C-alpha positions as CSV (number, residue, x, y, z in Angstrom):
1,M,0.0,0.1,0.1
2,I,1.5,3.4,-1.0
3,D,0.3,6.4,1.0
4,T,-1.2,9.2,-0.9
5,Y,1.3,11.8,0.4
6,L,4.4,9.7,-1.1
7,L,2.5,10.0,-4.7
8,E,2.1,13.6,-4.2
9,Q,5.6,14.3,-3.4
10,L,6.8,12.4,-6.3
11,I,4.6,14.4,-8.7
12,A,5.9,17.7,-7.0
13,V,9.6,16.2,-7.6
14,D,8.8,15.3,-11.4
15,E,7.3,19.0,-11.7
16,C,10.1,21.0,-10.2
17,R,12.9,18.8,-11.5
18,T,14.9,18.9,-8.1
19,L,14.4,17.9,-4.5
20,S,15.5,21.4,-3.3
21,A,12.7,23.3,-5.5
22,A,10.2,20.3,-4.6
23,S,10.8,20.6,-0.9
24,E,10.3,24.0,-1.1
25,K,6.9,23.8,-3.0
26,L,5.7,21.3,-0.4
27,H,7.2,23.2,2.4
28,L,9.1,20.4,3.6
29,T,12.8,20.1,4.5
30,Q,15.0,18.5,1.9
31,P,16.1,15.9,4.2
32,S,12.4,15.0,4.8
33,L,11.5,14.6,1.2
34,T,14.6,12.7,0.5
35,R,13.3,10.1,3.3
36,S,9.9,10.0,1.7
37,M,11.4,8.9,-1.8
38,Q,13.7,6.4,-0.1
39,K,10.7,5.0,1.2
40,L,8.9,5.1,-2.0
41,E,11.9,3.2,-3.6
42,N,11.8,0.4,-1.0
43,I,8.0,0.0,-1.5
44,L,8.5,-0.5,-5.4
45,D,11.9,-2.1,-4.9
46,V,13.3,-0.1,-7.8
47,S,15.7,3.1,-8.0
48,L,13.7,6.1,-9.0
49,F,16.6,8.4,-9.4
50,D,19.7,8.7,-11.1
51,R,22.3,10.1,-8.3
52,S,25.3,11.9,-9.0
53,K,27.8,13.8,-6.6
54,N,25.8,17.2,-7.3
55,R,22.5,16.2,-8.6
56,V,19.7,13.7,-7.9
57,S,17.0,13.6,-10.8
58,L,14.2,11.1,-11.8
59,N,15.1,8.3,-14.2
60,A,13.1,6.5,-16.3
61,N,11.4,4.6,-13.5
62,G,10.9,7.7,-11.4
63,R,9.3,9.4,-14.6
64,L,6.9,6.4,-15.1
65,A,6.1,6.2,-11.7
66,A,5.2,10.0,-11.5
67,E,2.8,9.6,-14.4
68,C,1.1,6.6,-12.8
69,A,0.7,8.7,-9.6
70,R,-1.2,11.2,-11.3
71,H,-3.5,8.8,-12.8
72,I,-4.0,7.2,-9.4
73,L,-4.6,10.6,-7.5
74,L,-7.2,11.5,-10.5
75,E,-9.0,8.2,-10.0
76,E,-9.0,8.9,-6.2
77,E,-10.3,12.2,-6.7
78,D,-13.1,10.9,-9.0
79,M,-14.2,8.2,-6.5
80,I,-14.5,10.7,-4.0
81,N,-16.7,13.1,-6.1
82,R,-18.9,10.2,-7.1
83,V,-19.5,8.6,-3.6
84,R,-20.3,12.1,-2.2
85,A,-22.4,12.7,-5.0
86,L,-24.4,9.6,-4.8
87,D,-24.7,10.1,-0.9
88,R,-26.0,13.9,-1.8
89,S,-28.6,12.8,-4.2
90,A,-30.1,10.3,-1.5
91,R,-30.8,13.3,0.8
92,T,-30.8,16.3,-1.6
93,I,-32.4,17.5,-4.8
94,T,-29.6,19.9,-6.5
95,V,-31.0,21.8,-9.3
96,G,-28.6,23.8,-11.5
97,A,-29.9,26.6,-13.8
98,I,-28.7,29.1,-16.4
99,S,-30.3,32.0,-14.8
100,P,-31.7,32.7,-11.4
101,G,-35.4,33.5,-12.3
102,P,-36.6,29.7,-12.7
103,M,-34.7,28.9,-9.5
104,M,-36.3,31.7,-7.3
105,E,-39.9,30.8,-8.5
106,L,-39.8,27.0,-8.9
107,T,-37.9,26.0,-5.9
108,P,-40.8,26.6,-3.4
109,I,-42.8,24.2,-5.8
110,L,-40.2,21.6,-5.6
111,S,-39.8,22.0,-1.8
112,S,-43.5,21.5,-1.0
113,L,-43.5,18.3,-3.2
114,Y,-40.5,16.8,-1.8
115,P,-40.6,17.9,2.1
116,D,-38.3,15.5,3.2
117,M,-35.3,16.5,0.8
118,T,-33.2,19.3,1.0
119,I,-33.5,21.4,-2.3
120,A,-30.2,23.2,-3.5
121,T,-29.6,25.2,-6.2
122,E,-26.6,26.5,-8.2
123,Q,-26.1,28.7,-11.5
124,R,-23.7,27.7,-13.8
125,T,-23.1,27.6,-17.7
126,E,-24.9,25.1,-19.9
127,E,-21.5,23.1,-20.5
128,L,-21.2,22.8,-16.6
129,L,-24.9,22.0,-16.2
130,L,-25.0,19.2,-18.8
131,Q,-21.5,17.9,-17.4
132,G,-22.9,17.9,-13.7
133,L,-26.1,16.4,-14.6
134,R,-24.4,13.3,-16.3
135,T,-22.0,12.9,-13.4
136,G,-24.6,13.0,-10.8
137,N,-23.7,16.5,-9.2
138,Y,-27.2,17.7,-10.3
139,Q,-30.5,15.7,-10.2
140,M,-32.1,18.4,-12.6
141,I,-31.2,21.3,-14.6
142,I,-32.9,24.2,-16.4
143,L,-31.8,25.5,-19.9
144,N,-33.4,27.8,-22.1
145,H,-33.6,25.7,-25.1
146,E,-34.8,22.0,-26.0
147,L,-32.1,19.3,-26.4
148,T,-32.2,16.1,-28.4
149,D,-30.6,13.5,-26.0
150,A,-31.8,10.2,-25.8
151,Q,-30.6,9.9,-22.4
152,L,-32.2,13.0,-20.9
153,A,-35.9,13.8,-20.4
154,C,-37.0,17.4,-21.2
155,H,-40.1,19.3,-19.8
156,P,-41.2,22.8,-20.4
157,C,-41.4,25.0,-17.3
158,G,-42.0,28.3,-18.3
159,T,-40.6,31.5,-19.8
160,E,-39.0,34.8,-18.5
161,R,-39.4,38.3,-20.2
162,L,-36.9,41.0,-19.9
163,Y,-37.8,44.6,-18.9
164,F,-36.1,47.8,-19.2
165,V,-36.8,49.8,-15.6
166,V,-36.3,53.6,-15.8
167,P,-37.3,56.8,-14.0
168,P,-40.7,58.7,-14.8
169,D,-38.8,61.3,-16.6
170,H,-36.6,58.9,-18.8
171,R,-37.3,59.4,-22.4
172,I,-38.6,55.8,-23.1
173,A,-40.8,56.1,-20.1
174,H,-44.1,56.6,-22.2
175,F,-43.2,53.7,-24.4
176,T,-45.6,50.8,-24.6
177,N,-42.4,48.5,-25.7
178,C,-38.8,49.4,-26.4
179,S,-36.0,47.3,-28.4
180,F,-32.4,46.7,-27.4
181,Q,-31.4,48.9,-30.2
182,D,-33.5,51.7,-28.8
183,M,-31.4,51.8,-25.6
184,N,-28.1,50.9,-27.1
185,G,-25.5,53.2,-25.7
186,E,-27.0,53.9,-22.4
187,S,-25.5,52.9,-19.1
188,F,-27.4,50.5,-16.9
189,L,-27.1,49.2,-13.4
190,M,-27.1,45.3,-13.2
191,A,-26.6,42.5,-11.0
192,T,-23.5,40.4,-11.3
193,D,-25.5,37.0,-11.1
194,V,-28.0,37.3,-13.9
195,G,-26.6,34.3,-15.6
196,Y,-26.9,34.1,-19.5
197,W,-29.1,37.5,-19.4
198,D,-25.5,39.2,-19.1
199,Q,-24.6,37.7,-22.5
200,I,-27.8,38.5,-24.0
201,V,-27.8,42.4,-23.2
202,R,-24.2,42.7,-23.9
203,E,-24.7,41.3,-27.3
204,N,-27.7,43.2,-28.1
205,M,-26.4,46.6,-26.7
206,P,-22.9,46.6,-27.6
207,D,-22.2,50.2,-26.9
208,S,-24.0,50.4,-23.6
209,H,-21.9,50.2,-20.3
210,F,-23.0,47.8,-17.3
211,L,-22.4,49.2,-13.7
212,L,-22.3,45.7,-11.9
213,Q,-23.5,45.2,-8.3
214,N,-23.0,42.0,-6.3
215,G,-26.2,41.1,-4.7
216,M,-29.8,42.4,-5.1
217,E,-29.8,44.1,-1.9
218,A,-26.7,46.2,-2.9
219,L,-28.1,46.9,-6.2
220,A,-31.5,47.8,-4.6
221,E,-30.0,50.7,-2.6
222,I,-27.9,52.0,-5.6
223,I,-31.0,52.0,-7.8
224,Q,-33.0,54.2,-5.1
225,A,-30.1,56.5,-5.1
226,S,-29.6,56.7,-9.1
227,S,-31.5,57.9,-12.2
228,M,-29.6,55.2,-14.3
229,P,-31.9,52.6,-16.0
230,H,-31.7,48.8,-14.9
231,F,-33.4,45.6,-15.8
232,A,-36.1,43.5,-14.3
233,T,-37.9,40.3,-15.6
234,D,-41.6,39.4,-15.1
235,I,-40.6,36.7,-12.5
236,T,-38.8,39.3,-10.6
237,L,-41.6,41.6,-10.6
238,R,-44.2,38.9,-9.4
239,L,-41.8,37.7,-6.5
240,F,-40.7,41.2,-5.4
241,G,-43.4,43.5,-6.6
242,K,-42.8,46.6,-8.9
243,D,-41.0,49.8,-7.7
244,E,-43.8,52.3,-8.0
245,T,-40.9,55.0,-8.3
246,R,-39.9,53.4,-11.8
247,V,-41.4,52.3,-15.1
248,C,-41.2,49.0,-16.5
249,I,-41.0,48.9,-20.1
250,P,-41.2,45.3,-22.1
251,I,-38.3,44.9,-24.3
252,S,-39.9,43.9,-27.7
253,D,-36.7,41.7,-29.3
254,E,-37.3,38.0,-29.5
255,A,-34.2,37.6,-27.3
256,A,-35.7,39.2,-24.6
257,V,-38.2,36.4,-24.1
258,Q,-36.6,33.2,-22.8
259,P,-38.1,29.8,-22.6
260,Y,-37.3,27.2,-19.7
261,Y,-36.8,23.5,-19.9
262,C,-36.3,21.3,-16.9
263,F,-34.1,18.2,-17.7
264,C,-33.2,15.0,-15.9
265,L,-31.7,11.8,-16.8
266,L,-34.4,9.8,-18.6
267,A,-33.5,6.7,-15.9
268,N,-34.6,9.3,-13.2
269,E,-37.6,10.6,-14.7
270,K,-40.3,8.4,-12.7
271,K,-38.7,9.2,-9.7
272,Y,-39.4,12.8,-10.3
273,L,-42.7,12.1,-11.8
274,E,-44.6,14.3,-9.6
275,W,-42.7,17.0,-10.1
276,F,-42.9,16.8,-13.8
277,Q,-46.6,16.7,-13.7
278,A,-47.0,19.6,-11.6
279,L,-44.9,21.5,-14.0
280,E,-47.3,20.1,-17.0
281,R,-50.1,21.4,-14.9
282,R,-48.6,24.8,-14.5
283,F,-46.9,25.7,-17.9
284,S,-48.6,23.2,-20.6
285,R,-52.0,24.7,-20.4
286,G,-53.6,25.7,-23.6
């Protein structure tokens, strides 16, 4: 049995090329690292180093051992992640989403349907969401488009519309709707954690500037002290209400209305049948 720390130290020696550099990286004394490498040689019953009067370096055996050590540590990390994911999935439903809106609105429904489970949510990119769904880090994910994948079950779960929010004396305040182009070039207040909406507004308003704020509370405080426009969606308006000191203008572009689809592994669809039936009743009418 080879202790993990010996493999980690061998990799450091391979990366740093010398024992002195590796010991500095590992915050070990050089004699301590030397003893570890001698212990590893005794376990493997081979020499791992070419030793000369002024230099000690890995030989072919040592380089192969370092390569194998990397694979072993990666496998160990994968084992830990997979076992933890399985344990978490038994007690937790983890939902990843491409934007915060659907999580804010749908999480209470999911909690009511599965009261004995902890509901955890994360916001990530589509690539990371799909990867996490397939590896078990997520039991469900929410994207803004459908996918053709025989391993995934897909169910519609609503839409979200983006609005400009402006002071009553703003030039568009009397508009019934407004396009991205109409507001291109203006500066906006915007939260940092809006998911893919950030990409949409930047692509459609390339000449605008966005003053980003961490957290909704900080953003709300600055909004009250500023005349700059900002954004809202129909979801945030439903959940938090309309600011009576501002005017909400629907954005007319097609990109300002995004659909949502909830995915799970097809093998788990029956496990969450009650949830998907609730989605169908809520969003698939008419």
